[in-house]
GUPA-201871 format. One line per 3 residues: for each residue x, y, z of N, C-alpha, C. Coordinates in steps of 0.2 Angstrom, whole numbers. Example, Ala and Ser with C-alpha at 12.3 -4.5 7.8 and 13.67 -1.06 7.14 Angstrom:
! GUPA-201871
66:-28:39:62:-22:39:66:-16:39 | 64:-11:35:68:-5:36:64:0:39
This chain:
! GUPA-201871
417:444:964:414:437:968:408:438:969 | 405:432:970:398:431:972:397:431:980 | 396:438:982:396:439:990:391:435:993
385:436:991:379:433:994:380:425:995 | 382:422:989:383:415:989:388:413:995 | 394:417:995:399:416:999:397:416:1007
393:421:1007:391:423:1015:387:416:1017 | 383:413:1013:380:407:1015:384:402:1018 | 390:402:1016:395:397:1019:400:399:1024
398:405:1027:403:408:1032:401:408:1039 | 406:407:1043:405:408:1050:410:412:1053 | 409:417:1057:413:422:1060:416:419:1066
422:422:1068:425:420:1074:427:426:1078 | 429:425:1084:430:431:1089:435:436:1087 | 440:434:1083:445:439:1079:442:441:1073
447:444:1069:445:447:1062:446:442:1057 | 445:436:1058:446:431:1053:439:426:1053 | 438:424:1047:431:420:1045:433:413:1044
430:409:1047:431:402:1046:425:399:1041 | 426:396:1036:421:393:1032:418:387:1035 | 412:386:1036:408:381:1039:410:375:1036
410:374:1029:411:368:1026:418:368:1022 | 423:372:1024:429:372:1022:430:374:1014 | 424:377:1012:425:379:1004:427:387:1004
433:388:1002:436:394:1001:436:397:994 | 431:394:990:432:397:983:429:404:982 | 425:406:987:422:412:985:426:419:987
431:418:991:433:424:994:442:423:995 | 445:429:994:452:430:996:452:431:1003 | 457:429:1007:457:429:1014:456:437:1017
460:441:1013:459:448:1015:452:451:1014 | 449:448:1009:441:450:1009:437:448:1014 | 438:441:1016:435:438:1022:435:443:1028
442:445:1030:443:449:1035:439:456:1035 | 438:459:1029:434:465:1029:427:464:1030 | 425:458:1027:417:456:1028:416:456:1035
420:452:1039:419:452:1046:419:458:1050 | 423:463:1048:423:469:1051:417:473:1049 | 415:472:1043:409:475:1041:402:473:1045
402:467:1046:396:464:1050:396:465:1057 | 402:468:1060:402:470:1067:399:477:1068 | 398:481:1062:395:488:1062:388:487:1064
385:492:1067:377:492:1069:373:496:1064 | 376:501:1060:373:505:1056:372:503:1048 | 371:497:1048:370:494:1040:364:491:1039
362:491:1032:356:488:1030:358:480:1028 | 353:475:1030:355:469:1029:350:466:1024 | 352:460:1020:349:457:1015:346:451:1020
341:447:1017:339:441:1022:345:436:1023 | 350:435:1018:355:431:1019:360:434:1025 | 361:440:1024:366:444:1028:362:444:1035
356:444:1036:353:444:1043:355:438:1047 | 354:432:1043:356:426:1046:363:426:1048 | 368:428:1044:375:429:1045:376:432:1052
373:438:1052:375:443:1058:371:440:1064 | 365:437:1064:362:434:1069:365:428:1072 | 369:424:1067:372:418:1069:379:420:1072
382:425:1070:388:428:1074:386:430:1081 | 381:433:1082:379:436:1089:377:430:1094 | 373:425:1091:371:420:1095:377:414:1096
381:414:1092:386:409:1092:392:411:1096 | 393:418:1096:400:420:1098:400:426:1103 | 394:428:1105:394:434:1110:392:430:1116
396:430:1121:395:426:1127:389:429:1131 | 387:435:1132:380:436:1136:375:433:1133 | 374:433:1127:368:430:1123:368:423:1124
374:420:1123:375:412:1124:373:410:1131 | 375:414:1136:374:412:1143:367:412:1144 | 363:418:1142:355:418:1144:351:413:1140
354:412:1134:350:406:1129:343:409:1128 | 343:416:1126:336:420:1126:332:416:1121 | 334:416:1116:330:413:1110:328:405:1111
333:401:1114:332:394:1115:327:393:1120 | 326:398:1125:320:398:1130:314:400:1127 | 314:405:1122:308:407:1119:305:403:1114
308:399:1110:306:395:1105:307:387:1108 | 302:384:1110:302:377:1113:302:372:1107 | 297:374:1102:296:370:1096:297:373:1090
301:371:1085:303:374:1079:301:370:1073 | 298:373:1068:296:368:1062:299:372:1056 | 302:368:1052:306:370:1046:304:367:1040
301:370:1036:298:367:1030:303:367:1024 | 303:363:1019:308:363:1013:315:362:1016 | 316:358:1020:323:358:1024:328:356:1019
327:352:1014:332:350:1009:335:356:1005 | 331:362:1006:334:368:1002:338:373:1007 | 340:371:1013:343:375:1017:351:375:1016
354:380:1017:361:381:1015:365:380:1022 | 372:380:1022:376:379:1027:375:383:1033 | 374:390:1032:373:395:1037:367:394:1040
361:393:1036:355:392:1039:355:386:1044 | 358:381:1042:357:375:1046:361:376:1053 | 367:380:1052:371:381:1059:366:386:1063
363:391:1060:359:395:1064:353:391:1067 | 350:386:1064:345:382:1067:347:379:1073 | 353:375:1072:356:372:1077:357:376:1084
359:382:1082:360:387:1088:354:388:1091 | 348:390:1088:342:391:1090:339:386:1093 | 340:380:1091:336:374:1094:340:372:1101
347:372:1101:351:371:1106:350:363:1108 | 350:362:1115:350:355:1117:343:353:1120 | 339:359:1121:332:357:1123:326:358:1119
328:362:1113:322:364:1109:320:357:1105 | 314:357:1103:312:352:1098:311:354:1091 | 315:352:1086:316:354:1080:313:349:1075
308:351:1072:304:347:1067:305:349:1061 | 307:345:1056:309:347:1049:305:343:1044 | 303:346:1039:299:343:1033:303:344:1027
305:339:1024:309:339:1018:309:333:1014 | 312:334:1008:312:327:1003:319:328:999 | 324:324:1002:330:324:999:330:323:991
325:319:989:325:318:982:322:324:978 | 321:329:981:319:336:978:323:342:980 | 329:340:982:335:345:983:338:347:976
336:353:973:338:355:967:341:362:966 | 343:364:971:345:371:972:352:372:974 | 356:367:973:364:366:975:367:372:971
365:375:965:369:380:962:367:386:966 | 363:387:970:362:393:974:364:392:981 | 367:387:983:370:386:989:366:381:994
361:378:992:357:373:996:362:367:997 | 362:364:1003:366:358:1004:362:352:1006 | 362:347:1002:358:341:1003:361:338:1009
367:339:1011:370:336:1016:366:337:1023 | 363:343:1023:360:345:1029:354:340:1031 | 350:338:1026:345:334:1028:348:326:1029
353:325:1025:355:318:1026:359:317:1032 | 362:323:1035:365:321:1042:361:323:1048 | 355:324:1047:351:327:1052:350:321:1058
349:316:1056:348:310:1061:355:309:1065 | 361:312:1062:367:311:1065:368:317:1070 | 366:322:1069:367:328:1072:361:329:1078
355:326:1077:350:325:1082:349:317:1083 | 352:315:1087:353:307:1088:345:304:1090 | 342:308:1093:335:305:1096:329:307:1091
331:310:1085:326:311:1080:322:305:1077 | 316:305:1076:312:300:1073:311:302:1066 | 311:297:1061:310:299:1054:303:295:1052
299:300:1050:292:298:1047:292:298:1039 | 291:293:1035:291:293:1028:284:294:1025 | 283:299:1022:276:300:1019:276:297:1012
275:291:1011:276:289:1004:270:288:1000 | 264:288:1003:258:288:999:257:294:995 | 256:294:988:255:300:984:248:301:982
245:306:982:239:307:980:238:312:974 | 243:313:970:243:316:964:244:313:958 | 249:309:957:251:305:951:248:298:950
248:296:944:246:289:943:251:284:945 | 250:278:945:254:272:947:260:272:942 | 259:273:935:264:272:930:269:278:931
266:284:932:271:290:933:275:289:940 | 272:286:945:276:286:951:281:280:950 | 279:274:947:284:269:946:290:271:942
289:275:938:294:278:933:299:283:936 | 296:287:940:299:292:944:303:289:949 | 301:284:953:305:279:957:310:276:954
310:273:948:315:270:945:321:275:943 | 319:280:941:324:285:939:328:288:945 | 325:289:951:328:292:956:333:287:960
331:281:959:334:275:962:341:275:960 | 343:277:955:350:277:952:354:282:955 | 352:286:960:356:291:964:358:287:971
364:288:972:366:284:979:365:289:984 | 366:287:990:366:291:997:359:295:998 | 354:291:996:348:294:997:345:292:1004
341:295:1007:337:293:1013:333:287:1012 | 330:287:1005:326:281:1003:319:282:1005 | 315:281:999:308:280:1000:305:277:993
299:275:993:296:272:987:289:275:986 | 288:280:982:281:282:982:276:277:979 | 270:278:981:264:273:979:258:277:979
253:274:976:246:277:976:241:271:976 | 235:273:979:230:268:978:226:269:971 | 228:274:968:225:276:962:227:270:956
224:271:951:225:266:945:232:267:943 | 235:263:938:241:264:935:241:269:930 | 235:270:927:234:276:922:237:274:915
237:278:911:240:277:904:248:278:905 | 251:274:901:259:274:901:262:281:899 | 268:281:901:271:288:899:273:288:892
271:294:888:271:294:881:279:297:880 | 282:292:876:290:294:875:290:296:867 | 291:302:865:290:305:858:297:306:855
299:303:850:305:304:847:304:309:841 | 306:315:842:304:320:836:311:320:832 | 309:322:826:315:323:821:319:329:823
316:335:825:320:340:827:316:345:832 | 319:350:834:315:354:839:308:357:836 | 308:359:830:301:361:827:296:355:827
298:350:826:294:343:826:291:342:833 | 296:343:838:295:342:845:289:348:847 | 290:354:845:285:359:847:279:358:843
279:356:837:272:355:834:268:349:836 | 272:344:839:269:338:842:265:340:848 | 269:344:852:265:345:859:260:350:858
260:355:853:254:359:852:248:355:849 | 249:350:845:245:346:843:241:342:848 | 245:339:853:243:335:859:239:340:863
241:346:864:236:351:869:230:352:865 | 230:352:858:224:354:854:219:348:855 | 221:342:855:217:336:856:214:336:863
219:337:868:216:338:875:210:342:876 | 211:348:873:205:353:873:200:351:870 | 200:348:864:194:345:860:191:340:864
194:336:868:191:331:872:189:333:879 | 188:340:879:185:343:886:190:346:891 | 196:345:890:201:348:894:202:355:893
206:358:898:207:365:897:215:367:895 | 216:372:891:223:374:890:228:374:896 | 224:377:902:229:378:907:230:372:911
227:366:909:229:359:912:236:357:910 | 238:360:904:245:358:901:251:363:903 | 256:359:905:262:363:906:268:360:902
272:364:900:278:362:896:284:364:900 | 288:359:902:294:360:906:300:359:902 | 305:364:903:311:363:900:317:365:904
323:362:903:329:363:907:331:370:907 | 332:373:901:335:380:900:329:384:897 | 329:391:899:325:395:897:324:397:889
331:395:887:332:396:879:328:392:875 | 326:386:878:322:381:874:314:383:873 | 313:389:876:305:391:876:304:394:868
310:396:865:308:401:859:304:397:854 | 306:391:852:303:387:847:297:385:849 | 296:384:855:289:382:858:284:388:857
286:394:859:283:400:859:281:401:852 | 285:400:847:284:401:840:279:397:838 | 279:390:840:274:386:837:266:388:840
267:390:847:260:391:850:258:398:846 | 262:402:845:260:408:842:256:407:835 | 260:403:831:258:401:824:251:398:824
250:393:830:244:390:830:238:394:834 | 240:400:835:235:404:839:233:402:846 | 237:398:849:235:395:856:239:400:861
235:402:865:237:407:871:241:403:875 | 247:406:877:252:403:882:254:409:887 | 257:407:892:260:411:897:267:408:900
272:412:900:278:409:903:278:411:910 | 278:405:914:277:406:922:284:407:925 | 283:413:930:289:415:933:295:417:929
293:420:923:299:422:918:296:426:913 | 301:428:908:298:432:902:299:428:896 | 295:430:891:295:427:884:302:428:881
304:424:877:311:424:874:313:431:872 | 309:434:867:311:441:864:310:447:869 | 307:445:875:306:450:881:312:450:886
317:445:885:322:444:890:327:450:889 | 330:452:894:334:458:894:340:457:889 | 344:452:890:350:451:886:348:450:878
342:447:876:339:447:870:338:454:867 | 335:458:871:333:465:869:339:469:868 | 344:467:873:351:471:871:353:470:865
354:463:863:357:462:856:352:465:850 | 346:464:851:341:467:846:342:474:845 | 344:478:851:345:485:851:351:487:847
356:483:848:362:484:844:361:483:837 | 357:477:835:355:476:828:351:482:825 | 347:484:829:342:490:827:346:496:825
351:498:829:355:503:829:360:502:823 | 362:497:822:366:495:816:362:496:810 | 356:494:810:352:495:803:349:502:803
348:505:809:345:512:808:348:517:814 | 352:521:812:355:526:816:350:531:819 | 344:531:816:339:536:820:335:532:825
336:526:827:333:523:832:335:525:839 | 332:530:842:335:533:848:334:529:854 | 328:525:854:327:520:859:332:515:860
335:512:854:340:507:854:346:510:856 | 348:517:854:353:520:856:354:521:864 | 349:523:867:348:524:874:349:517:877
346:512:875:347:506:878:354:503:879 | 357:504:874:364:500:873:370:504:874 | 369:511:874:375:515:873:380:515:879
377:512:885:381:510:891:381:503:893 | 379:498:888:378:491:890:382:487:885 | 387:483:888:389:484:895:393:490:897
393:491:903:396:498:905:403:500:902 | 403:506:899:408:508:895:410:515:897 | 407:518:903:409:524:906:405:530:902
399:528:900:394:534:898:389:535:903 | 389:540:907:385:540:913:379:544:912 | 375:545:917:368:548:916:368:555:914
373:558:917:375:565:915:376:566:907 | 380:563:904:381:563:897:376:562:893 | 372:557:895:365:555:892:361:561:892
360:564:898:355:570:898:357:575:894 | 364:577:893:366:582:889:364:580:882 | 366:574:880:364:572:873:357:572:871
353:570:876:346:570:875:343:577:874 | 345:582:878:343:589:878:346:592:872 | 351:591:870:354:594:863:350:592:857
348:584:857:345:582:852:338:585:852 | 334:586:857:328:588:857:327:596:855 | 332:599:858:332:607:855:333:608:848
336:603:845:338:604:838:334:599:833 | 330:595:836:326:590:832:330:585:828 | 335:583:832:340:578:828:340:572:832
343:566:830:344:560:833:349:560:839 | 349:555:843:354:555:848:361:553:845 | 361:549:839:367:548:835:370:554:833
366:558:829:369:565:826:370:570:832 | 366:569:837:368:573:843:375:571:846 | 377:565:846:383:563:849:389:565:844
388:565:838:393:568:833:394:575:834 | 389:579:834:390:586:835:393:588:841 | 391:585:846:393:588:853:401:585:854
403:579:851:410:578:850:414:582:847 | 411:585:841:415:589:837:416:596:841 | 411:598:845:412:604:848:415:603:855
417:597:856:422:596:862:417:597:869 | 411:595:869:406:597:874:407:593:881 | 411:587:880:412:583:885:419:582:888
420:580:894:426:579:897:430:574:893 | 436:573:894:440:568:889:438:561:890 | 437:559:897:435:552:898:428:550:895
423:555:896:416:553:893:417:554:885 | 421:558:883:421:559:875:424:553:872 | 430:550:875:433:544:873:428:538:873
424:537:878:419:532:879:415:532:873 | 411:539:872:407:539:867:410:538:860 | 415:540:859:419:539:852:420:532:851
422:528:856:422:521:856:416:517:854 | 410:520:857:404:517:856:402:518:848 | 403:524:846:401:526:839:405:521:834
411:521:836:416:517:831:414:510:831 | 412:507:838:409:500:838:403:499:833 | 398:504:833:393:502:830:394:503:822
399:508:820:401:508:814:405:501:811 | 409:499:815:413:493:813:408:487:813 | 402:486:816:397:481:815:393:482:809
393:488:806:389:489:800:392:486:793 | 390:482:790:393:479:784:394:485:779 | 399:484:775:400:489:769:394:488:764
393:492:760:388:492:755:388:486:750 | 394:485:748:395:478:744:396:472:747 | 395:472:754:395:466:758:388:464:761
386:458:760:380:456:763:382:450:768 | 382:452:774:384:447:780:378:443:781 | 378:436:781:373:432:783:370:435:790
363:434:791:360:436:797:363:433:803 | 364:426:803:366:423:809:373:425:811 | 377:427:806:384:429:807:384:436:810
380:440:807:379:447:809:377:447:817 | 372:442:819:370:442:825:376:439:830 | 380:434:828:385:432:832:391:437:833
392:441:827:397:447:827:395:452:833 | 388:454:833:386:458:837:387:456:845 | 385:450:846:386:447:853:393:447:855
397:445:851:405:444:852:408:451:853 | 407:456:848:411:462:848:407:467:853 | 402:467:854:398:472:859:401:471:866
403:465:867:405:464:874:400:460:879 | 394:459:875:389:456:879:390:449:881 | 393:445:877:395:438:879:400:439:884
405:442:884:410:442:889:407:445:896 | 403:450:895:399:452:901:395:447:905 | 391:443:901:387:438:905:391:432:907
397:432:903:401:426:905:404:427:912 | 404:432:915:407:434:922:402:431:927 | 396:430:925:391:428:931:391:420:929
395:416:935:395:409:935:390:405:937 | 385:409:939:378:406:942:374:403:936 | 369:399:939:365:396:934:361:401:930
360:407:933:356:413:929:361:415:924 | 367:416:925:372:418:920:372:414:915 | 373:407:916:373:402:911:366:403:907
361:404:910:355:404:905:354:410:901 | 357:415:903:358:421:898:362:420:892 | 368:416:893:372:414:888:368:409:883
365:405:886:360:400:882:356:404:878 | 353:409:881:348:413:877:352:417:871 | 357:419:872:361:422:866:363:417:861
365:411:863:366:406:858:360:404:854 | 354:404:858:347:403:854:346:408:850 | 347:414:851:346:420:847:350:419:840
356:416:840:360:415:834:356:409:830 | 354:404:834:350:399:831:344:401:827 | 340:406:831:334:409:828:335:413:822
341:417:822:343:420:816:345:416:810 | 348:410:812:350:406:806:345:402:803 | 339:402:807:333:398:804:328:402:801
329:409:802:324:414:800:323:414:792 | 317:414:790:315:415:783:310:420:783 | 311:425:778:306:430:777:300:428:774
295:431:776:288:430:774:287:434:767 | 282:432:763:281:435:756:280:443:757 | 277:445:762:276:452:762:282:456:765
288:453:766:293:456:768:299:455:763 | 297:453:757:303:452:752:307:458:750 | 304:464:751:307:470:749:312:472:755
311:470:761:315:471:767:322:468:767 | 327:470:770:333:467:771:331:461:776 | 336:456:776:335:450:781:335:453:788
339:457:789:340:460:796:334:463:798 | 331:468:793:325:472:796:319:467:796 | 319:462:792:313:457:792:314:453:799
319:452:801:321:448:807:319:452:813 | 321:459:813:319:463:818:312:464:819 | 309:465:813:302:466:813:297:460:816
300:454:814:297:448:817:298:447:824 | 304:449:827:305:449:834:300:453:837 | 299:459:835:295:464:838:288:461:838
286:458:833:279:455:833:279:449:838 | 284:446:839:283:440:844:284:442:851 | 287:448:852:288:452:858:281:456:860
276:455:856:270:460:857:265:457:862 | 259:458:861:254:456:866:252:449:865 | 256:445:864:254:437:863:253:434:869
257:435:875:256:432:881:249:433:884 | 246:428:886:240:428:889:240:430:897 | 235:433:898:235:436:906:234:431:911
235:432:917:235:426:922:228:423:923 | 223:426:921:216:423:922:214:420:916 | 218:420:910:215:417:904:217:409:904
213:406:900:214:398:899:220:397:895 | 226:396:897:232:396:892:237:391:894 | 241:388:890:246:383:891:251:387:895
254:383:900:259:385:905:266:383:903 | 271:388:901:278:387:900:282:389:906 | 287:384:907:291:386:913:298:381:913
303:383:917:308:378:918:306:374:923 | 310:368:923:309:363:928:310:366:935 | 314:370:936:315:373:943:309:377:945
306:381:940:300:384:942:294:380:944 | 294:374:941:288:369:942:288:366:948 | 293:367:952:293:363:959:288:366:963
283:362:966:278:363:970:271:364:967 | 272:364:960:265:364:955:263:357:953 | 257:357:950:255:351:947:250:352:942
250:347:937:246:349:931:243:342:929 | 237:342:926:234:335:923:239:332:917 | 242:337:913:246:334:908:252:338:907
258:335:907:265:338:907:269:336:902 | 272:340:898:277:339:893:284:341:895 | 288:336:896:295:337:897:299:337:891
302:343:888:305:343:882:312:343:882 | 316:342:877:324:342:877:326:336:881 | 324:330:881:327:325:885:332:322:881
338:326:881:344:324:877:350:325:881 | 355:321:880:362:322:883:365:329:880 | 367:332:885:370:339:884:365:344:885
358:343:886:353:347:887:351:346:894 | 349:339:895:346:336:901:348:329:902 | 353:328:906:357:332:910:362:337:906
364:342:908:368:347:904:375:345:904 | 378:347:899:385:345:897:390:345:903 | 389:350:907:394:352:913:392:346:918
386:344:918:384:339:923:386:332:922 | 388:330:916:388:323:914:394:320:917 | 399:323:919:406:320:921:406:322:929
402:325:932:402:327:939:396:323:943 | 398:318:947:393:314:950:388:319:954 | 391:323:958:387:328:962:382:331:958
383:335:952:379:339:948:374:334:945 | 377:328:942:373:323:939:367:321:943 | 369:320:950:363:318:955:358:323:955
360:330:956:355:335:956:351:335:950 | 354:334:944:350:334:938:345:328:937 | 347:322:941:342:317:941:337:319:946
338:322:951:333:324:956:328:329:953 | 331:333:948:327:338:944:322:335:939 | 325:329:936:320:325:932:315:322:936
316:320:942:311:317:947:306:322:948 | 308:328:950:304:333:952:299:335:945 | 302:335:939:298:336:934:293:331:932
294:324:932:290:319:931:284:319:936 | 285:321:943:280:320:947:276:327:948 | 277:331:943:272:337:942:265:335:939
266:329:936:260:326:931:256:322:935 | 249:324:934:244:320:938:241:314:934 | 240:315:927:237:310:923:241:308:917
244:313:914:247:311:908:254:314:908 | 259:311:905:266:313:906:269:311:899 | 272:316:895:275:316:889:282:318:890
287:313:887:294:315:887:296:315:880 | 299:321:878:301:322:871:309:322:870 | 311:320:865:318:321:863:319:321:856
324:324:853:325:325:846:330:321:843 | 329:319:836:335:317:833:341:322:832 | 339:328:830:344:333:829:341:339:831
345:344:833:343:350:836:348:356:834 | 345:362:832:350:367:831:352:370:838 | 359:370:839:362:373:844:367:377:842
368:383:845:374:388:844:374:389:836 | 368:389:833:368:391:826:370:386:821 | 370:380:823:371:374:818:368:368:821
366:363:816:363:357:817:367:352:821 | 365:349:826:369:344:830:364:338:830 | 368:332:830:365:326:831:364:325:839
358:323:841:357:323:848:357:315:850 | 358:314:856:357:307:859:353:308:865 | 348:303:865:343:303:871:346:303:878
343:306:882:345:307:889:346:300:892 | 351:299:896:352:293:900:346:292:905 | 342:298:907:337:297:911:331:292:908
330:292:901:326:289:898:327:281:898 | 333:280:898:335:273:898:334:270:905 | 333:274:910:331:272:917:324:271:918
320:272:913:312:271:915:311:264:914 | 306:261:918:304:254:917:300:253:910 | 302:248:906:299:247:900:292:246:900
289:243:905:282:241:905:278:247:907 | 281:254:909:277:260:911:278:265:905 | 281:263:899:282:267:894:279:265:887
277:270:883:274:269:877:278:273:872 | 282:270:867:285:274:862:280:276:857 | 279:283:857:274:285:852:277:285:845
283:286:844:286:285:838:293:282:838 | 294:275:835:299:271:836:305:276:833 | 311:275:836:317:279:835:318:279:827
318:285:824:319:285:817:325:288:815 | 329:284:811:336:286:809:337:290:803 | 331:292:799:331:295:793:335:301:792
336:305:798:340:311:798:347:310:798 | 348:304:803:355:303:804:360:301:798 | 358:297:794:362:295:788:364:301:784
360:306:782:361:311:778:367:315:781 | 366:317:787:371:321:790:377:317:792 | 378:310:793:383:307:794:387:305:787
383:304:782:385:304:775:390:310:774 | 387:316:775:390:322:773:397:322:777 | 397:321:783:403:321:788:407:316:785
405:310:783:410:305:781:414:307:775 | 410:310:770:413:312:764:418:318:766 | 416:322:770:421:328:772:427:325:775
427:320:779:433:317:781:438:314:776 | 435:313:770:439:310:765:441:316:760 | 439:322:762:441:328:758:437:328:752
431:325:752:427:326:746:421:330:748 | 420:336:745:415:341:746:415:346:740 | 409:350:740:408:355:734:410:362:736
414:363:742:416:370:744:423:371:741 | 426:367:739:433:368:736:438:368:741 | 436:367:747:441:367:754:440:361:757
445:358:758:445:351:762:446:352:770 | 442:348:774:443:348:781:451:347:782 | 453:349:787:460:350:789:464:355:787
461:359:782:465:365:778:465:370:783 | 472:373:784:473:379:788:471:385:784 | 468:389:787:466:396:784:466:402:789
465:407:786:466:413:790:460:418:788 | 457:421:793:452:426:793:455:433:796 | 452:438:792:455:444:794:453:447:801
447:444:803:445:446:810:447:441:815 | 446:435:813:446:429:818:453:426:818 | 457:427:814:464:425:814:464:418:810
469:414:813:471:408:810:467:402:813 | 466:397:809:461:391:811:462:385:806 | 458:380:808:458:374:804:451:373:802
449:371:796:443:369:794:441:362:797 | 436:361:800:434:355:803:427:352:800 | 424:356:796:417:353:793:416:358:787
412:355:782:410:359:776:403:357:774 | 400:362:770:393:360:768:391:364:763 | 386:362:758:384:366:752:389:368:747
386:371:742:390:373:736:387:379:734 | 392:382:729:390:388:726:390:395:731 | 384:399:730:384:404:735:382:402:742
380:395:743:378:393:749:383:389:752 | 389:389:750:394:385:753:397:388:760 | 397:384:765:399:385:771:404:381:774
409:383:778:414:380:781:414:381:789 | 415:376:793:416:377:800:424:377:802 | 425:382:805:433:383:806:434:384:813
439:380:816:440:381:823:446:386:824 | 444:392:826:450:397:826:454:397:832 | 460:398:832:464:397:838:461:402:844
460:408:843:458:412:848:450:413:849 | 447:413:843:440:414:842:435:408:843 | 438:402:843:434:396:844:430:394:837
426:390:838:423:387:832:417:391:829 | 417:393:822:412:397:819:411:394:811 | 405:395:810:403:393:803:403:400:799
406:399:793:406:405:789:404:404:782 | 401:408:778:399:408:772:405:409:767 | 407:405:763:413:406:759:413:413:754
407:414:752:406:420:748:408:426:751 | 407:427:758:408:433:761:414:432:766 | 416:426:768:422:426:773:428:428:771
430:428:764:437:430:762:442:427:766 | 442:420:766:447:416:769:453:415:765 | 459:416:768:465:415:764:468:408:766
470:404:761:472:397:762:479:397:764 | 481:394:770:488:394:772:492:387:770
């Protein structure tokens, strides 16, 4: 369970039971709640920032001597709280105790910028402040000194679609400025190329690269943009995060692929031998490392020899054997050439990495899963360069990944394009802003579309992104996008339809030239007409994934592929030449 998030919603009582401040009991089993309460009564523990609030609230709220003396209420007569819209349940309860009936509590916040609900922030705190403090006066600061009139009018129009707002209307004495640029790209590569070209024009007209920020909903979206910037020789920096191929989960998958390709890669071996955790501890690794160094052999060979000599306890030996067997099972036989994206997906699934990251239900965990999906997309789109023709697809892909993970990121002081998530952009401002991926399923995300509370937060996030721009704002969306290793038809984000027409300039009229070719293919598939020899709806069986139904087909000859919805493994694209499907 997520103990830190749960603690943010807890309130202790005089006995060994904990009452949830907001009635939300999703985080804990009641027996666990009781143990946590006992734990926080101890005096000899180290506390995190959130745990400090919990213990402090318990003492001030329920210890009679402290309540009677009102020590802190007398000490702090005026209290100022900034970014109040980001407070959680426990913090607000603690503030109310601290302020008491006599203290003056001054809060600063913007309910339209409450974007951290996924980590416990409660927008209800700022919404109900007037009710909890009846004599409070509200001062609206609506004049904006950052953005142009058109940007503010558009942001106001989008956020107006949220209900239960405190309400405000941003305005500026500045000019309306240029309209918002709405760019309809063919695909994600066109999207990336366009924004790179616009930054280049900005610089040619006297601007700086650091004036430009590229904002995206998910970290996984940065990969194609990074690739376009690298190819154009334009320096960039990922603000508040890592470049795509430097992210831990990506490096884990690449390490698996490197070891599959080359058993002599000791660095890859050490990185993933116990990732996810499989019972191979530091002591076992130290023995393997020492044995390998003394004999001048690889860690892989060291493992084999030490297992043969029964050098490890049964538990460690079993774990190590399972790891070696896993790597061997991921290695294609000599007469089998597994497509690169299928190899990548196989590693992600069979290594346990996907299951491991799926346990994290937070925004961060979902971001890691998105990155894994984007790596599959990267491998499906990868094409070898001419100087890598003699290399295998896997080795060429790994070499390319190593290059992109090299010293391409600019230093902090360099004039470079800024890349960041929309959440990271809060509090910042830039002369020119590109918001990419303005499509249903991406922004707002798929899980938010049918949840009014989450959708409202996504709209607030859009509002935050738009108001980062001072002069020029680009909103970009695509006709089609590779997601999860396959091309998907995209729909424009509903937020785009909420923009005032007079404030927007369509840079490219919506072009449907991509759509008919894909729809025609799917239409023919529905009729059972295709070049793969297998009709949609056909029941099939795969040796690894089990039974499933063909739901789509494409290509012919050696390039023929089918999409199969497997009963237990889900939907997967398979190349018929290698899949060895049995028709049922």
